[in-house]
GUTIDREN-177283 format. One record per atom (N, C-alpha, C): residue number from 1; residue in three letters; x, y, z. Coordinates in steps of 0.001 Angstrom, whole numbers, padded with zeros to 6 digits, always signed. Layout:
residues N
+-----+-----+---------+---------+---------+
:   n : res :      px :      py :      pz :
+-----+-----+---------+---------+---------+
: NUM : Ala :       X :       Y :       Z :
...
+-----+-----+---------+---------+---------+
end
This chain:
residues 133
+-----+-----+---------+---------+---------+
:   n : res :      px :      py :      pz :
+-----+-----+---------+---------+---------+
:   1 : Met : +073329 : +098424 : +122277 :
:   1 : Met : +074762 : +098432 : +122074 :
:   1 : Met : +075237 : +096990 : +121927 :
:   2 : His : +075894 : +096729 : +120843 :
:   2 : His : +076365 : +095395 : +120539 :
:   2 : His : +077878 : +095356 : +120699 :
:   3 : Tyr : +078392 : +094429 : +121493 :
:   3 : Tyr : +079822 : +094415 : +121833 :
:   3 : Tyr : +080709 : +093861 : +120716 :
:   4 : Asp : +080130 : +093276 : +119679 :
:   4 : Asp : +080933 : +092741 : +118589 :
:   4 : Asp : +081201 : +093767 : +117501 :
:   5 : Asp : +080628 : +094955 : +117618 :
:   5 : Asp : +080839 : +095998 : +116621 :
:   5 : Asp : +082269 : +096534 : +116744 :
:   6 : Pro : +083125 : +096355 : +115697 :
:   6 : Pro : +084523 : +096791 : +115818 :
:   6 : Pro : +084680 : +098296 : +115979 :
:   7 : Ala : +083702 : +099074 : +115579 :
:   7 : Ala : +083815 : +100527 : +115702 :
:   7 : Ala : +083722 : +100969 : +117158 :
:   8 : Leu : +083119 : +100157 : +118008 :
:   8 : Leu : +082931 : +100536 : +119398 :
:   8 : Leu : +084012 : +099994 : +120325 :
:   9 : Arg : +084783 : +099035 : +119866 :
:   9 : Arg : +085781 : +098408 : +120721 :
:   9 : Arg : +087096 : +099179 : +120632 :
:  10 : Pro : +087663 : +099609 : +121774 :
:  10 : Pro : +088871 : +100443 : +121756 :
:  10 : Pro : +090092 : +099730 : +121186 :
:  11 : Glu : +090151 : +098408 : +121266 :
:  11 : Glu : +091331 : +097723 : +120736 :
:  11 : Glu : +091402 : +097738 : +119208 :
:  12 : Phe : +090286 : +098119 : +118560 :
:  12 : Phe : +090283 : +098210 : +117106 :
:  12 : Phe : +090514 : +099633 : +116605 :
:  13 : Glu : +090616 : +100574 : +117515 :
:  13 : Glu : +090907 : +101943 : +117101 :
:  13 : Glu : +092393 : +102070 : +116799 :
:  14 : Pro : +092745 : +102865 : +115800 :
:  14 : Pro : +094176 : +103012 : +115500 :
:  14 : Pro : +094893 : +103712 : +116646 :
:  15 : Pro : +096137 : +103311 : +116908 :
:  15 : Pro : +096869 : +103954 : +118009 :
:  15 : Pro : +097230 : +105389 : +117658 :
:  16 : Lys : +097387 : +106206 : +118685 :
:  16 : Lys : +097819 : +107580 : +118459 :
:  16 : Lys : +099260 : +107550 : +117972 :
:  17 : Pro : +099631 : +108454 : +117096 :
:  17 : Pro : +101014 : +108437 : +116600 :
:  17 : Pro : +102000 : +108810 : +117704 :
:  18 : Glu : +103195 : +108201 : +117614 :
:  18 : Glu : +104241 : +108528 : +118585 :
:  18 : Glu : +104746 : +109937 : +118322 :
:  19 : Arg : +105260 : +110535 : +119362 :
:  19 : Arg : +105852 : +111866 : +119252 :
:  19 : Arg : +107348 : +111704 : +118995 :
:  20 : Pro : +108019 : +112740 : +118492 :
:  20 : Pro : +109466 : +112630 : +118282 :
:  20 : Pro : +110194 : +112400 : +119613 :
:  21 : Ala : +110962 : +111324 : +119685 :
:  21 : Ala : +111573 : +110924 : +120953 :
:  21 : Ala : +112795 : +111760 : +121322 :
:  22 : Trp : +113709 : +111980 : +120400 :
:  22 : Trp : +114966 : +112643 : +120749 :
:  22 : Trp : +114787 : +114070 : +121244 :
:  23 : Pro : +113938 : +114890 : +120631 :
:  23 : Pro : +113733 : +116225 : +121207 :
:  23 : Pro : +113119 : +116169 : +122605 :
:  24 : Ala : +112187 : +115244 : +122825 :
:  24 : Ala : +111559 : +115108 : +124144 :
:  24 : Ala : +112578 : +114666 : +125183 :
:  25 : Ile : +113451 : +113728 : +124815 :
:  25 : Ile : +114475 : +113251 : +125741 :
:  25 : Ile : +115449 : +114377 : +126078 :
:  26 : Ala : +115872 : +115128 : +125064 :
:  26 : Ala : +116822 : +116225 : +125292 :
:  26 : Ala : +116221 : +117289 : +126216 :
:  27 : Lys : +114959 : +117623 : +126003 :
:  27 : Lys : +114302 : +118624 : +126853 :
:  27 : Lys : +114192 : +118125 : +128294 :
:  28 : Ala : +113748 : +116879 : +128452 :
:  28 : Ala : +113530 : +116339 : +129797 :
:  28 : Ala : +114852 : +116131 : +130540 :
:  29 : Met : +115918 : +115788 : +129828 :
:  29 : Met : +117211 : +115629 : +130494 :
:  29 : Met : +117759 : +116974 : +130985 :
:  30 : Arg : +117312 : +118063 : +130389 :
:  30 : Arg : +117686 : +119396 : +130871 :
:  30 : Arg : +116760 : +119876 : +131985 :
:  31 : Gly : +115797 : +119032 : +132371 :
:  31 : Gly : +114875 : +119393 : +133451 :
:  31 : Gly : +113696 : +120209 : +132972 :
:  32 : Arg : +113408 : +120157 : +131695 :
:  32 : Arg : +112308 : +120918 : +131109 :
:  32 : Arg : +111209 : +119981 : +130623 :
:  33 : Cys : +110027 : +120521 : +130439 :
:  33 : Cys : +108866 : +119761 : +129982 :
:  33 : Cys : +109166 : +119123 : +128621 :
:  34 : Pro : +108881 : +117824 : +128442 :
:  34 : Pro : +109149 : +117185 : +127162 :
:  34 : Pro : +108232 : +117682 : +126043 :
:  35 : Ser : +107129 : +118305 : +126405 :
:  35 : Ser : +106190 : +118812 : +125411 :
:  35 : Ser : +106604 : +120183 : +124885 :
:  36 : Cys : +106750 : +121161 : +125780 :
:  36 : Cys : +107030 : +122529 : +125343 :
:  36 : Cys : +108498 : +122923 : +125493 :
:  37 : Gly : +109209 : +122289 : +126405 :
:  37 : Gly : +110618 : +122612 : +126623 :
:  37 : Gly : +110862 : +123836 : +127481 :
:  38 : His : +109810 : +124398 : +128082 :
:  38 : His : +109977 : +125614 : +128873 :
:  38 : His : +109746 : +125399 : +130361 :
:  39 : Gly : +108669 : +124745 : +130733 :
:  39 : Gly : +108349 : +124558 : +132152 :
:  39 : Gly : +109264 : +123550 : +132813 :
:  40 : Ala : +109531 : +123735 : +134082 :
:  40 : Ala : +110379 : +122810 : +134841 :
:  40 : Ala : +109607 : +121528 : +135162 :
:  41 : Ile : +110304 : +120391 : +135135 :
:  41 : Ile : +109639 : +119128 : +135456 :
:  41 : Ile : +109840 : +118723 : +136915 :
:  42 : Tyr : +110750 : +119400 : +137625 :
:  42 : Tyr : +111019 : +119049 : +139020 :
:  42 : Tyr : +110574 : +120162 : +139966 :
:  43 : Glu : +109893 : +119762 : +141048 :
:  43 : Glu : +109600 : +120679 : +142147 :
:  43 : Glu : +110819 : +120785 : +143046 :
:  44 : Arg : +111403 : +119637 : +143340 :
:  44 : Arg : +112620 : +119537 : +144144 :
:  44 : Arg : +113597 : +118653 : +143376 :
:  45 : Tyr : +114583 : +118134 : +144071 :
:  45 : Tyr : +115665 : +117380 : +143434 :
:  45 : Tyr : +115155 : +116286 : +142486 :
:  46 : Leu : +114316 : +115370 : +142943 :
:  46 : Leu : +113769 : +114317 : +142089 :
:  46 : Leu : +112243 : +114266 : +142103 :
:  47 : Lys : +111597 : +115227 : +142726 :
:  47 : Lys : +110130 : +115266 : +142824 :
:  47 : Lys : +109567 : +115942 : +141583 :
:  48 : Leu : +108800 : +115180 : +140795 :
:  48 : Leu : +108217 : +115724 : +139576 :
:  48 : Leu : +107036 : +116635 : +139884 :
:  49 : Thr : +106877 : +117661 : +139069 :
:  49 : Thr : +105690 : +118503 : +139176 :
:  49 : Thr : +104515 : +117742 : +138567 :
:  50 : Pro : +103315 : +117914 : +139098 :
:  50 : Pro : +102166 : +117199 : +138530 :
:  50 : Pro : +101824 : +117664 : +137114 :
:  51 : Thr : +101974 : +118976 : +136850 :
:  51 : Thr : +101694 : +119517 : +135518 :
:  51 : Thr : +102753 : +120558 : +135158 :
:  52 : Cys : +102944 : +120735 : +133875 :
:  52 : Cys : +103883 : +121758 : +133406 :
:  52 : Cys : +103282 : +123135 : +133675 :
:  53 : Ser : +104090 : +124024 : +134212 :
:  53 : Ser : +103600 : +125365 : +134537 :
:  53 : Ser : +103393 : +126220 : +133290 :
:  54 : Thr : +103996 : +125848 : +132170 :
:  54 : Thr : +103876 : +126639 : +130944 :
:  54 : Thr : +102757 : +126140 : +130031 :
:  55 : Cys : +102800 : +124847 : +129678 :
:  55 : Cys : +101822 : +124335 : +128705 :
:  55 : Cys : +100703 : +123523 : +129339 :
:  56 : Gly : +100821 : +123180 : +130625 :
:  56 : Gly : +099767 : +122421 : +131300 :
:  56 : Gly : +099813 : +120927 : +131056 :
:  57 : Glu : +100870 : +120412 : +130441 :
:  57 : Glu : +100999 : +118970 : +130194 :
:  57 : Glu : +100966 : +118221 : +131523 :
:  58 : Asp : +100161 : +117170 : +131581 :
:  58 : Asp : +100038 : +116369 : +132791 :
:  58 : Asp : +101243 : +115432 : +132895 :
:  59 : Leu : +102087 : +115651 : +133890 :
:  59 : Leu : +103292 : +114831 : +134081 :
:  59 : Leu : +103120 : +113814 : +135202 :
:  60 : Ser : +101923 : +113718 : +135754 :
:  60 : Ser : +101706 : +112819 : +136891 :
:  60 : Ser : +101713 : +111351 : +136473 :
:  61 : His : +101699 : +111076 : +135169 :
:  61 : His : +101684 : +109692 : +134693 :
:  61 : His : +103071 : +109054 : +134688 :
:  62 : Ala : +104107 : +109844 : +134866 :
:  62 : Ala : +105480 : +109337 : +134749 :
:  62 : Ala : +105773 : +108286 : +135808 :
:  63 : Arg : +106407 : +107202 : +135374 :
:  63 : Arg : +106784 : +106115 : +136276 :
:  63 : Arg : +108223 : +105727 : +135991 :
:  64 : Ala : +109132 : +106322 : +136690 :
:  64 : Ala : +110544 : +106018 : +136468 :
:  64 : Ala : +111000 : +104822 : +137298 :
:  65 : Asp : +110405 : +104601 : +138454 :
:  65 : Asp : +110735 : +103504 : +139363 :
:  65 : Asp : +112241 : +103457 : +139645 :
:  66 : Asp : +112886 : +102326 : +139421 :
:  66 : Asp : +114308 : +102172 : +139738 :
:  66 : Asp : +115216 : +102433 : +138541 :
:  67 : Gly : +114656 : +102778 : +137413 :
:  67 : Gly : +115445 : +102982 : +136196 :
:  67 : Gly : +116555 : +104008 : +136334 :
:  68 : Pro : +116262 : +105218 : +136837 :
:  68 : Pro : +117336 : +106214 : +136963 :
:  68 : Pro : +118456 : +105775 : +137895 :
:  69 : Ala : +118123 : +105140 : +138992 :
:  69 : Ala : +119161 : +104676 : +139921 :
:  69 : Ala : +120022 : +103604 : +139266 :
:  70 : Tyr : +119402 : +102687 : +138554 :
:  70 : Tyr : +120148 : +101632 : +137873 :
:  70 : Tyr : +121098 : +102222 : +136840 :
:  71 : Leu : +120592 : +103108 : +135997 :
:  71 : Leu : +121434 : +103714 : +134964 :
:  71 : Leu : +122544 : +104562 : +135568 :
:  72 : Ser : +122226 : +105284 : +136622 :
:  72 : Ser : +123223 : +106116 : +137280 :
:  72 : Ser : +124357 : +105266 : +137856 :
:  73 : Ile : +124011 : +104180 : +138516 :
:  73 : Ile : +125023 : +103287 : +139077 :
:  73 : Ile : +125841 : +102640 : +137964 :
:  74 : Leu : +125180 : +102229 : +136893 :
:  74 : Leu : +125864 : +101582 : +135785 :
:  74 : Leu : +126912 : +102493 : +135154 :
:  75 : Val : +126512 : +103709 : +134833 :
:  75 : Val : +127426 : +104646 : +134181 :
:  75 : Val : +128519 : +105105 : +135148 :
:  76 : Thr : +128140 : +105417 : +136376 :
:  76 : Thr : +129127 : +105872 : +137362 :
:  76 : Thr : +130172 : +104800 : +137633 :
:  77 : Ala : +129752 : +103566 : +137791 :
:  77 : Ala : +130697 : +102484 : +138067 :
:  77 : Ala : +131651 : +102276 : +136901 :
:  78 : Lys : +131140 : +102340 : +135693 :
:  78 : Lys : +131998 : +102132 : +134522 :
:  78 : Lys : +133023 : +103259 : +134388 :
:  79 : Val : +132557 : +104500 : +134464 :
:  79 : Val : +133450 : +105645 : +134277 :
:  79 : Val : +134456 : +105753 : +135420 :
:  80 : Met : +133971 : +105714 : +136650 :
:  80 : Met : +134862 : +105911 : +137792 :
:  80 : Met : +135764 : +104698 : +138025 :
:  81 : Gly : +135288 : +103502 : +137731 :
:  81 : Gly : +136138 : +102323 : +137853 :
:  81 : Gly : +137302 : +102370 : +136876 :
:  82 : Thr : +137009 : +102766 : +135638 :
:  82 : Thr : +138067 : +102906 : +134638 :
:  82 : Thr : +139027 : +104027 : +135024 :
:  83 : Ala : +138490 : +105145 : +135487 :
:  83 : Ala : +139343 : +106269 : +135892 :
:  83 : Ala : +140222 : +105895 : +137087 :
:  84 : Met : +139675 : +105105 : +138006 :
:  84 : Met : +140463 : +104684 : +139164 :
:  84 : Met : +141613 : +103774 : +138728 :
:  85 : Leu : +141341 : +102867 : +137827 :
:  85 : Leu : +142383 : +101970 : +137337 :
:  85 : Leu : +143487 : +102741 : +136616 :
:  86 : Val : +143102 : +103670 : +135754 :
:  86 : Val : +144089 : +104468 : +135014 :
:  86 : Val : +144897 : +105335 : +135984 :
:  87 : Thr : +144231 : +105944 : +136951 :
:  87 : Thr : +144928 : +106785 : +137932 :
:  87 : Thr : +145920 : +105971 : +138748 :
:  88 : Tyr : +145512 : +104797 : +139178 :
:  88 : Tyr : +146409 : +103970 : +139981 :
:  88 : Tyr : +147612 : +103509 : +139167 :
:  89 : Glu : +147362 : +103085 : +137924 :
:  89 : Glu : +148468 : +102611 : +137087 :
:  89 : Glu : +149425 : +103738 : +136731 :
:  90 : Ala : +148905 : +104938 : +136514 :
:  90 : Ala : +149754 : +106045 : +136081 :
:  90 : Ala : +150510 : +106695 : +137243 :
:  91 : Phe : +149847 : +106885 : +138394 :
:  91 : Phe : +150450 : +107668 : +139485 :
:  91 : Phe : +150745 : +106869 : +140758 :
:  92 : Gln : +150109 : +105743 : +140942 :
:  92 : Gln : +150224 : +104900 : +142125 :
:  92 : Gln : +150156 : +105696 : +143435 :
:  93 : Pro : +149023 : +106406 : +143645 :
:  93 : Pro : +148865 : +107156 : +144907 :
:  93 : Pro : +148608 : +106188 : +146059 :
:  94 : Pro : +148759 : +106659 : +147290 :
:  94 : Pro : +148416 : +105797 : +148437 :
:  94 : Pro : +146936 : +105405 : +148383 :
:  95 : Gly : +146645 : +104270 : +148961 :
:  95 : Gly : +145278 : +103744 : +148916 :
:  95 : Gly : +144247 : +104678 : +149507 :
:  96 : Trp : +144580 : +105327 : +150614 :
:  96 : Trp : +143603 : +106206 : +151259 :
:  96 : Trp : +143305 : +107426 : +150397 :
:  97 : Val : +144285 : +107931 : +149654 :
:  97 : Val : +144053 : +109075 : +148760 :
:  97 : Val : +143111 : +108659 : +147633 :
:  98 : Leu : +143379 : +107488 : +147077 :
:  98 : Leu : +142520 : +106964 : +146010 :
:  98 : Leu : +141097 : +106743 : +146518 :
:  99 : Ala : +140969 : +106166 : +147703 :
:  99 : Ala : +139641 : +105878 : +148257 :
:  99 : Ala : +138861 : +107153 : +148550 :
: 100 : Val : +139502 : +108134 : +149154 :
: 100 : Val : +138804 : +109372 : +149510 :
: 100 : Val : +138400 : +110145 : +148263 :
: 101 : Thr : +139315 : +110343 : +147337 :
: 101 : Thr : +138998 : +111154 : +146155 :
: 101 : Thr : +137952 : +110491 : +145284 :
: 102 : Phe : +138079 : +109192 : +145077 :
: 102 : Phe : +137105 : +108531 : +144212 :
: 102 : Phe : +135770 : +108304 : +144905 :
: 103 : Ser : +135741 : +108190 : +146207 :
: 103 : Ser : +134457 : +108105 : +146918 :
: 103 : Ser : +133664 : +109393 : +146739 :
: 104 : Ile : +134337 : +110507 : +146887 :
: 104 : Ile : +133669 : +111797 : +146673 :
: 104 : Ile : +133220 : +111925 : +145220 :
: 105 : Gly : +134079 : +111520 : +144303 :
: 105 : Gly : +133739 : +111598 : +142878 :
: 105 : Gly : +132559 : +110720 : +142502 :
: 106 : Val : +132517 : +109513 : +143056 :
: 106 : Val : +131418 : +108591 : +142763 :
: 106 : Val : +130093 : +109151 : +143267 :
: 107 : Val : +130077 : +109650 : +144480 :
: 107 : Val : +128840 : +110215 : +145039 :
: 107 : Val : +128393 : +111427 : +144229 :
: 108 : Ala : +129326 : +112311 : +143898 :
: 108 : Ala : +128971 : +113507 : +143121 :
: 108 : Ala : +128445 : +113146 : +141741 :
: 109 : Met : +129097 : +112211 : +141080 :
: 109 : Met : +128662 : +111828 : +139736 :
: 109 : Met : +127291 : +111148 : +139759 :
: 110 : Ala : +127080 : +110253 : +140710 :
: 110 : Ala : +125796 : +109562 : +140796 :
: 110 : Ala : +124659 : +110538 : +141088 :
: 111 : Leu : +124891 : +111488 : +141998 :
: 111 : Leu : +123851 : +112467 : +142315 :
: 111 : Leu : +123598 : +113428 : +141155 :
: 112 : Tyr : +124608 : +113721 : +140367 :
: 112 : Tyr : +124436 : +114568 : +139189 :
: 112 : Tyr : +123629 : +113835 : +138112 :
: 113 : Leu : +123881 : +112542 : +137936 :
: 113 : Leu : +123237 : +111787 : +136864 :
: 113 : Leu : +121795 : +111379 : +137164 :
: 114 : Leu : +121427 : +111250 : +138439 :
: 114 : Leu : +120075 : +110781 : +138778 :
: 114 : Leu : +118966 : +111611 : +138125 :
: 115 : Pro : +118921 : +112946 : +138278 :
: 115 : Pro : +117840 : +113688 : +137622 :
: 115 : Pro : +117941 : +113672 : +136099 :
: 116 : Lys : +119149 : +113544 : +135564 :
: 116 : Lys : +119303 : +113462 : +134099 :
: 116 : Lys : +118653 : +112192 : +133575 :
: 117 : Phe : +118923 : +111067 : +134241 :
: 117 : Phe : +118354 : +109802 : +133790 :
: 117 : Phe : +116856 : +109721 : +134064 :
: 118 : Lys : +116388 : +110365 : +135119 :
: 118 : Lys : +114942 : +110402 : +135353 :
: 118 : Lys : +114266 : +111199 : +134241 :
: 119 : Gly : +114900 : +112286 : +133818 :
: 119 : Gly : +114390 : +113046 : +132685 :
: 119 : Gly : +114398 : +112234 : +131404 :
: 120 : Leu : +115441 : +111441 : +131191 :
: 120 : Leu : +115517 : +110586 : +130015 :
: 120 : Leu : +114333 : +109627 : +129973 :
: 121 : Ile : +114057 : +108982 : +131100 :
: 121 : Ile : +112950 : +108031 : +131155 :
: 121 : Ile : +111608 : +108745 : +130978 :
: 122 : Leu : +111455 : +109915 : +131564 :
: 122 : Leu : +110234 : +110702 : +131384 :
: 122 : Leu : +110053 : +111076 : +129914 :
: 123 : Gly : +111118 : +111496 : +129254 :
: 123 : Gly : +111042 : +111862 : +127844 :
: 123 : Gly : +110636 : +110697 : +126959 :
: 124 : Val : +111180 : +109520 : +127226 :
: 124 : Val : +110816 : +108322 : +126453 :
: 124 : Val : +109346 : +107974 : +126683 :
: 125 : Gln : +108921 : +108006 : +127937 :
: 125 : Gln : +107525 : +107675 : +128233 :
: 125 : Gln : +106571 : +108660 : +127578 :
: 126 : Trp : +106914 : +109937 : +127589 :
: 126 : Trp : +106047 : +110932 : +126971 :
: 126 : Trp : +105990 : +110739 : +125460 :
: 127 : Ala : +107150 : +110498 : +124833 :
: 127 : Ala : +107195 : +110340 : +123379 :
: 127 : Ala : +106463 : +109093 : +122914 :
: 128 : Lys : +106553 : +108024 : +123663 :
: 128 : Lys : +105925 : +106755 : +123272 :
: 128 : Lys : +104501 : +106637 : +123786 :
: 129 : Arg : +104006 : +107693 : +124457 :
: 129 : Arg : +102644 : +107733 : +125009 :
: 129 : Arg : +102403 : +106584 : +126002 :
: 130 : Met : +103396 : +106321 : +126822 :
: 130 : Met : +103287 : +105258 : +127816 :
: 130 : Met : +102597 : +105774 : +129081 :
: 131 : His : +101951 : +104902 : +129812 :
: 131 : His : +101346 : +105184 : +131120 :
: 131 : His : +100353 : +106337 : +131084 :
: 132 : Gly : +099630 : +106526 : +130013 :
: 132 : Gly : +098591 : +107543 : +129960 :
: 132 : Gly : +099003 : +108900 : +129444 :
: 133 : Phe : +100209 : +109045 : +128930 :
: 133 : Phe : +100626 : +110350 : +128374 :
: 133 : Phe : +099904 : +110618 : +127077 :
+-----+-----+---------+---------+---------+
end
C-alpha cells in the first residue's frame, strides 16, 4: 500500500452532495426527522432521540451546543423589547404591570423557541452533512 496514491487518500475523494436544506430545516423545526419528516426528533423537551423511529436515521451526531439558547434570547429580546416599548408608549401602564406581564411573556416565548431553534440547527447540520451525518 502506497500512501501517495490519490485513489486511496480520503481527502481526494469527491465530497458527498449536500441535501436540500430548507425542507430539512422545516421538518426539524416541527420536531420531525429531517430525513423522512415522520419520526419525532425529541424524546423529551430538548433531549434528542438517538435514531429516527420511522426511517432509522442516526441523529446522535447532532451538536447544537449553545446555538438554540443564543438564537432564542436574541429573537425574544428583540420582539419583547420592542413590544414593551410600544406598550409603554401607547398605554403607560404601571411599572409592576409591565414587569409582570412581560416577564411571563419573555419566559414563555423563550421556552417555545428553544426546541424550534434546536430543530433548525439539526436540520442545517443534517443537510450539510456536518458532524458525521
